[in-house]
C-alpha positions as CSV (number, residue, x, y, z in Angstrom):
1,M,-25.0,-51.7,-47.4
2,S,-27.7,-52.7,-49.8
3,E,-30.8,-50.6,-50.3
4,P,-33.6,-51.4,-47.9
5,G,-36.0,-52.0,-50.8
6,A,-33.8,-54.6,-52.6
7,G,-34.7,-58.2,-51.8
8,R,-36.7,-57.1,-48.8
9,K,-37.9,-60.2,-46.8
10,G,-41.0,-60.4,-44.7
11,G,-41.6,-62.0,-41.3
12,R,-39.0,-62.4,-38.7
13,A,-36.0,-62.2,-41.1
14,G,-37.2,-58.8,-42.3
15,T,-37.8,-57.6,-38.8
16,A,-34.4,-58.8,-37.6
17,R,-32.7,-57.0,-40.6
18,R,-34.5,-53.8,-39.8
19,E,-33.5,-53.9,-36.2
20,L,-29.9,-54.5,-37.2
21,V,-29.9,-51.5,-39.6
22,E,-31.7,-49.3,-37.1
23,N,-29.1,-50.1,-34.4
24,E,-26.3,-49.3,-36.8
25,L,-28.2,-46.1,-37.7
26,Y,-28.4,-45.1,-34.1
27,E,-24.7,-45.8,-33.6
28,H,-23.6,-43.7,-36.5
29,A,-26.0,-40.9,-35.6
30,T,-24.8,-40.9,-32.0
31,R,-21.2,-40.7,-33.1
32,L,-21.8,-37.9,-35.6
33,F,-24.0,-35.9,-33.2
34,A,-21.3,-36.1,-30.6
35,E,-18.6,-35.1,-33.1
36,R,-20.4,-32.3,-35.0
37,G,-23.4,-31.5,-32.8
38,F,-27.0,-32.0,-33.7
39,A,-27.2,-28.8,-35.8
40,G,-23.9,-29.6,-37.6
41,T,-25.0,-33.1,-38.7
42,S,-27.2,-33.7,-41.8
43,L,-29.2,-36.7,-42.9
44,Q,-26.8,-36.9,-45.8
45,D,-23.9,-37.3,-43.4
46,I,-25.7,-40.1,-41.6
47,A,-26.6,-41.8,-44.9
48,D,-23.0,-41.6,-46.1
49,A,-21.8,-43.2,-42.8
50,L,-24.3,-46.0,-43.3
51,G,-23.3,-46.5,-46.9
52,I,-26.8,-45.9,-48.3
53,T,-28.5,-43.2,-50.3
54,R,-30.5,-40.4,-48.6
55,P,-33.7,-41.7,-50.1
56,A,-33.0,-45.1,-48.7
57,L,-32.4,-43.6,-45.3
58,Y,-36.0,-42.2,-45.4
59,Y,-37.2,-45.8,-45.1
60,Y,-35.9,-45.8,-41.5
61,V,-36.2,-42.1,-40.5
62,K,-37.8,-39.0,-42.1
63,S,-35.9,-36.2,-40.3
64,K,-33.2,-35.5,-37.8
65,D,-35.9,-34.6,-35.2
66,E,-37.5,-38.0,-35.7
67,L,-34.1,-39.7,-35.3
68,L,-33.4,-37.8,-32.1
69,A,-36.8,-38.7,-30.8
70,K,-36.1,-42.4,-31.6
71,L,-32.8,-42.2,-29.7
72,V,-34.4,-40.5,-26.7
73,T,-37.2,-43.1,-26.6
74,E,-34.8,-46.0,-27.0
75,V,-32.5,-44.8,-24.2
76,T,-35.3,-43.9,-21.7
77,N,-38.2,-46.3,-22.5
78,G,-36.0,-49.4,-23.2
79,P,-34.8,-49.7,-19.6
80,L,-38.2,-48.7,-18.2
81,D,-40.0,-51.5,-20.1
82,E,-37.4,-54.0,-18.8
83,L,-37.7,-52.8,-15.2
84,N,-41.5,-53.1,-15.3
85,A,-41.3,-56.6,-16.6
86,L,-38.8,-57.5,-14.0
87,V,-41.0,-56.2,-11.1
88,E,-44.0,-58.1,-12.6
89,R,-42.3,-61.5,-12.7
90,D,-40.3,-61.5,-9.4
91,E,-41.7,-60.5,-5.9
92,D,-38.4,-60.9,-4.0
93,P,-37.0,-57.4,-3.3
94,V,-33.4,-58.5,-3.2
95,R,-33.6,-60.3,-6.5
96,R,-35.5,-57.3,-7.9
97,L,-32.8,-54.9,-6.8
98,R,-30.1,-57.0,-8.4
99,G,-32.2,-57.2,-11.5
100,I,-32.6,-53.5,-11.7
101,V,-28.8,-52.9,-11.5
102,E,-28.3,-55.6,-14.1
103,V,-30.7,-54.0,-16.5
104,I,-29.4,-50.4,-16.2
105,V,-25.7,-51.2,-16.0
106,G,-26.2,-53.6,-19.0
107,R,-27.6,-50.7,-21.0
108,R,-24.8,-48.3,-19.9
109,T,-22.0,-50.8,-20.7
110,T,-23.4,-51.7,-24.2
111,Q,-24.6,-48.3,-25.3
112,P,-22.7,-45.7,-23.3
113,A,-22.4,-43.2,-26.1
114,R,-26.1,-42.9,-26.5
115,F,-26.7,-42.1,-22.9
116,R,-23.9,-39.6,-22.8
117,L,-25.3,-37.9,-25.9
118,L,-28.7,-37.7,-24.3
119,I,-27.3,-36.1,-21.2
120,R,-25.2,-33.6,-23.2
121,S,-28.2,-32.8,-25.4
122,E,-30.8,-32.2,-22.7
123,A,-30.8,-28.4,-23.2
124,E,-31.3,-28.8,-27.0
125,L,-34.2,-31.2,-26.9
126,P,-37.6,-30.0,-28.2
127,A,-40.1,-29.3,-25.5
128,E,-42.2,-32.4,-26.2
129,L,-39.0,-34.6,-26.0
130,T,-37.9,-32.9,-22.8
131,T,-41.3,-33.7,-21.3
132,A,-41.2,-37.3,-22.4
133,Y,-37.6,-37.7,-21.1
134,D,-38.5,-36.2,-17.7
135,E,-41.5,-38.5,-17.4
136,S,-39.5,-41.6,-18.2
137,R,-36.8,-40.6,-15.7
138,R,-39.4,-40.1,-13.0
139,A,-41.0,-43.5,-13.9
140,V,-37.7,-45.3,-13.6
141,L,-37.0,-43.7,-10.3
142,K,-40.5,-44.6,-9.1
143,V,-39.9,-48.3,-10.0
144,I,-36.6,-48.4,-8.1
145,A,-38.0,-46.5,-5.1
146,G,-41.0,-48.9,-5.0
147,V,-38.7,-51.9,-4.9
148,V,-36.7,-50.4,-2.0
149,D,-39.9,-49.5,-0.2
150,D,-41.3,-53.0,-0.6
151,G,-38.0,-54.3,0.8
152,V,-38.2,-52.0,3.8
153,R,-41.8,-52.9,4.5
154,A,-41.0,-56.6,4.3
155,G,-38.0,-56.2,6.7
156,R,-35.5,-57.3,4.1
157,F,-33.9,-53.8,3.7
158,R,-32.8,-51.4,6.4
159,P,-35.3,-48.6,7.2
160,V,-34.1,-46.0,4.7
161,D,-35.7,-43.2,2.7
162,A,-36.7,-45.1,-0.5
163,R,-36.4,-42.2,-2.8
164,V,-32.9,-41.2,-1.6
165,A,-31.8,-44.9,-1.9
166,A,-33.3,-45.1,-5.4
167,L,-31.4,-42.0,-6.5
168,G,-28.2,-43.5,-5.1
169,V,-28.7,-46.8,-7.0
170,L,-29.6,-45.0,-10.2
171,G,-26.7,-42.6,-10.0
172,M,-24.3,-45.4,-9.4
173,C,-25.6,-47.3,-12.5
174,N,-25.8,-44.3,-14.8
175,W,-22.3,-43.1,-14.0
176,V,-21.0,-46.3,-15.6
177,A,-21.6,-44.8,-19.0
178,W,-18.9,-42.2,-18.3
179,W,-16.0,-44.4,-17.1
180,F,-16.6,-47.9,-18.5
181,H,-14.6,-48.7,-21.7
182,P,-15.3,-52.0,-23.6
183,G,-12.2,-54.0,-23.9
184,G,-10.6,-52.4,-20.9
185,R,-9.4,-54.0,-17.7
186,D,-13.0,-54.7,-16.5
187,T,-15.6,-56.7,-18.3
188,A,-19.2,-55.7,-18.5
189,A,-20.2,-58.8,-16.5
190,S,-17.7,-58.2,-13.7
191,V,-18.8,-54.5,-13.4
192,T,-22.5,-55.5,-13.3
193,D,-21.9,-58.2,-10.7
194,Q,-19.9,-55.9,-8.4
195,L,-22.3,-53.0,-8.6
196,A,-25.3,-55.3,-8.0
197,D,-23.5,-56.7,-4.9
198,M,-22.8,-53.2,-3.7
199,A,-26.4,-52.1,-4.2
200,V,-27.7,-55.1,-2.2
201,A,-25.1,-54.7,0.5
202,A,-26.0,-51.1,1.0
203,L,-29.6,-51.9,1.7
204,V,-30.0,-55.4,2.9
205,R,-30.2,-56.1,6.6
206,P,-27.1,-57.8,8.1
207,D,-27.1,-61.6,8.5
208,G,-29.1,-62.7,11.5
209,Q,-31.5,-59.7,11.3
210,A,-33.9,-61.1,8.7
211,P,-37.5,-60.9,9.9
212,E,-39.4,-64.0,11.0
213,A,-42.4,-62.8,8.9
214,E,-43.2,-60.2,6.3
215,G,-45.3,-57.1,6.5
216,P,-45.4,-53.8,8.5
217,A,-45.5,-55.6,11.9
218,A,-42.3,-57.5,11.2
219,A,-40.6,-54.4,9.9
220,L,-41.7,-52.4,13.0
221,K,-40.3,-55.1,15.2
222,L,-36.9,-54.9,13.6
223,L,-37.0,-51.1,13.8
224,R,-37.6,-51.3,17.5
225,Q,-34.6,-53.6,17.7
226,D,-32.5,-51.1,15.9
227,L,-33.6,-48.3,18.2
228,D,-32.8,-50.4,21.2
229,H,-29.4,-51.0,19.8
230,L,-28.9,-47.3,19.2
231,E,-29.9,-46.4,22.7
232,R,-27.4,-48.9,24.1
233,I,-24.7,-47.4,22.0
234,L,-25.6,-43.9,23.1
235,D,-26.0,-45.1,26.7
236,L,-29.4,-43.5,27.0
């Protein structure tokens, strides 16, 4: 790999090159941290893996702590930014839910090692990174729970606890990082589609029970129907 200062180009070409190098940097750092541990990996090791000198590496990152912070930010804030954009542009709760699964599973299938490294390194994170990571996790959960709650209020989803449902969806998506193997029997697209279908099927009302209108009144009407059905089953 050539030195970053040699023939550096401005504009979009330079930005694209930097993003490519940074992504390769993250991949090598993730692999080395996983193999040798954070303490057992030096910046020289990472520079050697990249095929550049250590001074050239400083153009992208100044220390291991900064590199770890960039990895944590990329793993946590990347999906959060995408989820917020998704919620902003689409008001349909079912499409939102599918989109949420597509965003998170897409990240876990393309960058599984980064997520696994983050989970394994939680106890070693500096206090400020731990705080930032916890805040991002809570923010992601809040977005998902909000989508579920909107769907329940609109009568599109069954009357469930939104937080519990959000935890279930998020756990299902995150677990992909541990069992999905690129090039294996399942493709990323097929896994994403199936998990999105499962998330929707777990929450959406059965056919024929969609509300005639939206809002709390419509949701309350469907809830009364569910209670009536339950009483008939229990013969109350």
